[in-house]
C-alpha positions as CSV (number, residue, x, y, z in Angstrom):
1,X,-3.4,10.3,-1.0
2,X,-4.0,11.4,-4.7
3,X,-4.9,14.9,-3.0
4,X,-1.8,15.4,-1.8
5,X,-0.8,19.1,-1.6
6,X,2.7,18.2,-3.0
7,X,1.3,16.8,-5.8
8,X,-0.4,13.8,-7.2
9,X,3.2,12.0,-7.7
10,X,4.4,12.5,-4.7
11,X,2.3,9.3,-2.8
12,X,2.7,7.5,-6.0
13,X,5.0,4.5,-4.5
14,X,2.2,3.9,-1.7
15,X,-0.5,4.1,-4.1
16,X,1.2,1.7,-6.7
17,X,1.8,-1.0,-3.6
18,X,-2.1,-0.6,-2.8
19,X,-2.9,-1.3,-6.5
20,X,-0.9,-4.1,-6.8
21,X,-2.3,-5.7,-4.0
22,X,-5.6,-5.1,-5.0
23,X,-5.1,-6.9,-8.1
24,X,-3.8,-9.7,-6.4
25,X,-6.3,-10.0,-4.1
26,X,-9.3,-9.5,-6.8
27,X,-11.3,-7.7,-4.3
28,X,-11.5,-10.8,-1.9
29,X,-12.7,-10.2,1.5
30,X,-13.1,-13.9,2.7
31,X,-11.4,-14.8,5.7
32,X,-9.4,-17.3,3.4
33,X,-8.0,-15.2,1.2
34,X,-5.8,-13.1,3.6
35,X,-4.3,-16.6,4.3
36,X,-3.6,-17.4,0.9
37,X,-2.0,-13.9,0.6
38,X,-0.2,-13.7,3.7
39,X,3.1,-13.1,2.1
40,X,2.0,-10.2,-0.6
41,X,-0.1,-8.5,2.3
42,X,3.0,-8.7,4.7
43,X,5.1,-7.6,1.6
44,X,2.9,-4.7,1.4
45,X,2.7,-3.5,4.8
46,X,6.6,-3.8,4.8
47,X,6.7,-1.7,1.5
48,X,4.6,1.5,2.6
49,X,6.1,1.4,6.3
50,X,9.9,1.8,4.7
51,X,8.0,4.3,2.5
52,X,6.6,6.3,5.5
53,X,10.0,6.1,7.7
54,X,11.7,7.8,4.5
55,X,9.1,10.5,4.4
56,X,8.0,11.3,8.1
57,X,6.3,14.9,7.4
58,X,4.2,13.5,5.1
59,X,2.0,11.7,7.0
60,X,2.2,13.5,10.7
């Protein structure tokens, strides 16, 4: 994503959403962690999906 031909700032919003998710999860990969952070996981997914719908040419 950071090597996008449109420049490193073009995909800033999805990169920020993923970074915020990673910070909240603290790298936790256990099966309990996703259950505890379901709201954040779903919110991040929805935010990225919304961005993608607004930029269809950027990921096809």
